[in-house]
N, C-alpha and C positions, 0 to 999 in steps of 0.2 A: 905468308906470315898476315899481310894486309887483308887478304881475301878473306881468312877466317876470322880476322878481328871484325872485321864488317858483317859477316854473317852472324857472327855470336853478337853484336850490337843488334842488329835486325831481329834476332829472336828475342831479344830482353825487352824490345821497346812492344808497348800494348797494340794492339791489334786495332784499325781504324774498324769503325762501326757505319761501314755505306749501307749493310743488307738490310739495318733497322728500319730506316725511314720508308725504302721502299714497300717492305713487307707492312709497314702504318696503311704506307699511301691503297697498299692494294685492298688490304681489308677495309680500309674506307670506302672505297668504290665498289666492295661486294655488300657491304652494309646497306651504301644508297642504292643499289640495283635491289636487294632485298626489300628497301622501306617502296621502292618504286612502284612494285608487283605486286606489293600489299596494299598498296592505296588504290591501285585499277582493280585488284579483287574487291575491294568495298566500295569501291564507286559505282563499279558493275551490278552488286547487289542492290544498289540506291535505285541504279537505273531500273532493273526491272523492276523494284518493286513501285517505282513513280509509272512506267508505263501499265501494269496492273491498275493501278487507280486512277489513269487517266479512261481506261477502257470500261470504266464503271458508270463515267458520266458520259 
């Protein structure tokens, strides 16, 4: 009976939210990578335009 009571008590307790912070962390990492690639793409576009301007002079 004690085991049954322990199981029933554990079921009635709210679950711990351990998965949520790791999901948030992973999404932050994904967003950081996305921002990094976007910035690199924009910098390449400026770099190409600067090289073109230097070739004119």
